N, C-alpha and C positions, 0 to 999 in steps of 0.2 A: 792715348786712346785708340781703340780699334775702329775700323770702319763700321762694323756692325753696331757698336755702341754709339756711334755718332749719327746713326739714322734718326731723323727727327720725325716721329709719327705724326705730330700735330701739323708740322710744315707740309708733309706729304699729303695729308688729308685736305689741308686748306688749298693746296695747289689743284687737287681734283675738283674742289668746289669752285674755284676760280675758272678753271677750264670748262666746267659744266654750264657756265653762264653763256658761253660762246656757242650759239646754236641751241640753247636750252629750250625745251618744250614744256607745255603746261602740265604734263604728267610727270615731270621730273627727269626726263631723258634728254637726249640731244639729237638734233638733225644737223650734222656737220659733214656734209658729203664732200668728196674729194674735189679740190680746186674750186671751192665755193668761197664767197666772202667770209663765211664762218671759219673755213679752213685757214684762210689767210690771217684772220684775227688770232687763231690759235698759234700759228707760226710766229706772229709778232710777239705774242705773250711769252712763248718759250724763249725767243731770242732776247727779249728784255731781261728776263730772269738770268739768262746766261751771261749777258754783258755786265750785269750788276755784280756777278761773281768773278769777272775777269776772264771768262772762258771765251775761246774763239768760236765764231758761228760762221758756217758756210753752207752752200747748197751745191747741187750738180744739175746736169742737163735734163733730168726727169723730175727735178724738184724735191728730191730727198733733202731733208734739213738735218745738219750735223752740228753738235756742240762738242768741242774738243778741250779736254784738260791735258796739258802737256806732260810728257814724261821726261826722264833725265836723258834718254837717248833719242834725239830728234830724228834719227834715221830709222828707228825701229818701227815696224808695222804696228798699227794700233790694235788694241782690244776694243770691241764694240758691243753695245747693248741698246735695245730700243724696241719700238713697235710702230704703231700708226696712230694718227689723230683723227682720221676721217671716220665717219659712222654710217650706219644704216639710216634710212629716212626716219625710223622710229627706234633709234638706237639707245644704248645705255651709256652711263657716265664712265665706265671702267674698261670696256672692251677696247683694247689697243692703247688707250690713253694711259692705263696703268703702267704698261711696259715702257712708255716714253718717260713718264714721271718717275718711275722707279729707277730708270737709268740716270735721269738727271739728279735724283736724290743721292744716288751712289756717287756721282761726281762731287756733289756738295758734301757728303759725308767724308769722302777721302780728303777733301780740302779742309773741313773742320777739324779732322783728326791730325792734320799735318803730315799725312802719309804721302811719300813720293813713290812713284812707280817708274820702272825702267821704260815701259812702253806708254805711249799716250793712251788715254781712255776716252772713248767717244760715246755720246748718246745720240741716237738717230731717230727721227720721225720719218718713216717710209711713206712715200706717196701712194695713195689709192690702193690700200690693202683690201678694203671691203668689196670693191667692184660693183657697188650698187648704182653708181652713176656711169662710170666707164668700165667696159669689159676689156681684158680680164682683170680679176682682182690680184692683189699682191704685185702690182705692176712695178712700183718703184724698186722693190728688192729684186724682182726678176731682171729689170734692166741694169741694175747695179751689178748683178752676177753675170749678165750676158749683154754687154753694151751694144753688141751688134743688133739687138732688138729695138733700139731707140727709135729709129726712123719709122718702123711699123707701128709702134705704140703711139707715136705723136699723131698718127692719122686716124686713130680710133675716135668714134663719135659717141656722144651720150644719147639718151632716148629722145632728146629734143633736136638732135642733129648738130650739136656744138662739137667742133673739133677739139680734141685734147690739147693739141698744140696751142690753140687760141686761149683755152681756159688756163693752161699753165702759164702763158705769157701774162695774163691778167693777174694771176696769183703772185707771180714773182715781182710784178710791178707794185702790187699792194703790200707785199712782204719781202722787200729786197734783201739780198745777202750776197756776199762775194761768191763767185762761181769757182768750183774746183774740179779736178779730174773725176770723170765718171768711172766707177769700178776700181778704185785704188786698192792696193794690197791690204788685207786684213789678217791679223794673226789668229784671232778666234772671235766667236760671237755667242752671246747668251741672251735670250729673250725671256723676260718675265711677262706673265699674262694671267688673267683670271681663267679658271678652268673651262667655263662655259658648259659645264656638265655637273652632275650631282654626286660623283663618286667621292671626292674629298670631304664634302660636308657629311655625307652618309657615314663615312668612316671616322668622323671626328678627327681628321688629319689636316695639318696646316700646309704642308709642302708636297706638291706633286713633282717628282723627278721624272721628267718627260724623256722617254726612250725613243720615240718615233712619231711620225705623222702619217696617217693613212692617206692613200692615193685618192685623187679626185678627178672628175671630168665634168665639164660644163658644156651645154649645148643650147642653141636656139632652134625651136621647131616652128616652121611657118606652114600654115595650112591655107591653101588658096581655093576659094569657091567662086560664087557669083552673086552679086548683090541683086535683090529682087524686092518687090513690094510685099510687105508683111500681110496686107489684107487680101490680096488677089492671087498670090502664087500658091498653088497646092503644095503640101509637104512633099509629095512624091516627085514633084518637078523641081524641087529646090536643090541647089548646091550650097548648103548651109555650112560655112566654114567653122562656125562655133560648135554646131552639132557634131561635125566630124572630129574636131579637136577634143571634145569631151569623150567621145568614144575611144579615141586614141589614148587619152590620159588615163581612163579607167583600165584599159588593157596594159598600159605601162606600169601602173601601180601593181597590178597582179603579177606581171612578168618580173618585177624586181623585188618581190617578197621573198624572204628566206627564213628558214625555220628557226635560226638562232638570232634573228633580228640584228645582223651585223651590217648588212648593206643599208646605206642611207640614200634615199631617193626623194627629191623635193622638186615640185613645180612651184616656183616662187613668184613668177610674174606672168600675167596674162593680159594681152591687149586684143581687143576685138574692133574691127573696122567695118563700116564707117562709124559705128557707135551711135546710131540713130534708133530710137525705140520702134519705129515702124519700117525698118529696112532689114531684110535678111542679111546677116553678116557675110561679106565677101572675102574676109581675111581674118585669121586668128593667129596670133603669135604667142608662144609661151617658152619659158626657160626651163631647163632641167639642170639640177645639181645632183651628182651621183658620186658616192664615196665608199671605199672599201679598203681594208689593209692589203688585199691581194690584187695586183694589177691584172692578173689573168681573169679574175671574176669580173672586173670592170670591162675588159675587152669582150667577154662573153655576153654581158648585158647590153653593151653597145650594139652588138650584132643583132640582138633581139629587138632593140629599138628600131633599127633600120628595117627589119623585116615587118614589124607592126605598122610602120608608116604607110606601107602600100596596102596592107590587109585591112586597116580600120578606117581609112579616110575617104574611100570612094563614095560618091562620084567626084569628090574633091581631090586635089593633089597635095602632097606634103613634101617638105624638104627638111633635112637635118644639117645644121651647121655646128661643127665642133669649135668652140671658142676658147677652150682651155683644157689642158690635160697635165696632171702632175702625178708621177709615180710615187709610191710610198717613200718616205724619207726616214732613214735610220740615223740617229744622232751619234756623235763621236763617243766611244766608250770611255775615254779619259775625262771628257767634260761631264758625262753622266755620273761617273764616279766622284768627281770633284763636287758636284752639286749635292749628291747623296751624303758624302762625308762631311760637307760643310753644314748641312741641315742637322746631321747627327751631332756634330761638335757644338752647335748652338742649342741643342736640347729640344729640337722641333720635331714633332711627329711627321713622318714622311712616308711616301709610298711611290714605287715606280709605276708608270702608267704611260700608255700611248695617248696621243692627241687625236680626237675625232675631227677637230676643225683644222683647216689649213692656216698657216701663219707665215710671216715673212721669213722666218728661220729656215723654212724648207728650201728656199732659193739660196740663202747665204751658206747653207751647209754644203753646197757644191763648190764653194770657194775656200772654205777654211773649217777647222773643227768647230762644231756648233752644238748647242743644247738649249733647253728651255726649263723654266721654273714656273709651276702652276701654284696659284693660291685659290681657296674656295670662293665661290659666289653663291649667293642665297638661292636655294632650291635648284641650283644649276641653270638658272634662267639667264639668257643672254640674247642679243639682238632684240631687245625689248626695253621699253622705257622704265620698267620697274627693276631692271638689273641692279643688283646690290652686292656690296662686299663690306667687310668691317675694317675700320682703321687698323686694328691689331693685326689682322691677316695680311693686309697690304704692306705694313711695316715689316712683318716677319719675312715675307718673300723678298723684300728689299734688303734686309740684313743678310740673307743668304747670297743675294746677288752681289752686294758690294764686296763680300769676302771672296767670292768666286772670281770677280773681276780683278781684285788686287792680286790674287794668286796667279792668274793668267798673265797679268801685265808685268809680273816680275820673272816670268820664265824666259 
């Protein structure tokens, strides 16, 4: 039997249903944020499935979770696939989790087909890809690719002031696994993911052969004003931080508009202090997520943001903190070709496309040849509780994945 023919669509779908219970929301989505009890439960579930199949399970200093199927050459660097299990606060069942479960299904399919590979094949669940609780996102893969960043990342705090170091310790206590080297050598990496956009569905196409990931930058803007009584302080005398923040936000939306709608600009989180109905806000904080395929465009827009901070917030003051910056990532041409040729050989409609969203693959691509496989999601909706995909599409992407991993693992 081939690896592709051994992919079990029903098993893969049921594993998604089982994982969706861990942090499940009333609307059918998930709230399974990084290093939460729900995250620990998902780690334990994956580890239990892995141990039942006789696979090795281990973790590293940033909490990335690995499942290893041995190869015939124990000294060979492994081939790896995976994604993340953490979610947005109102996330969907497939974002990230599909990549983890597709990788695990690939290991099971290889095992069921009795296929031996020269290199070990690993499934990985990267820590804190979403960045909704701890900034920056794609943290686990970034630290794996650059271990020297570990100490800095461990000192990051969530919105409640909890240190990542402490949350990680609690998670590893709740979901224990043997500790292994951080950033070990990897021969190649392929990540499966739902597209999180509408192109595949619109084109009635099953497989997206991902060629690149656009660049991204993230910021926190802090506007400082002065608290005052809402009933007695004239508007002309106020230093209203929220009013200044809204002026700034409107100007930023205008400054980041482009005629071909390529630039992506999002203000995703806003906090106003002290948060009292009858107090003029003395502080407003909001996040910026900005993305474009051309890094020079991002640099130009960053300069515009810095200029507008001073122009639009008087009589308040404002500051800009850059918390993340990723240049565009081009995937390895040989991996791209292998994904494309495998989809073709399996008779699956496919198209080459860039990724608008960031993924863990963008960091691992700096360490080894890497690529990605997309499958459609309904109406392109993601980061939403109604996010949906079909069992057939998930299985089709996994069939491509297992064949690609087998080929890479025998090189």
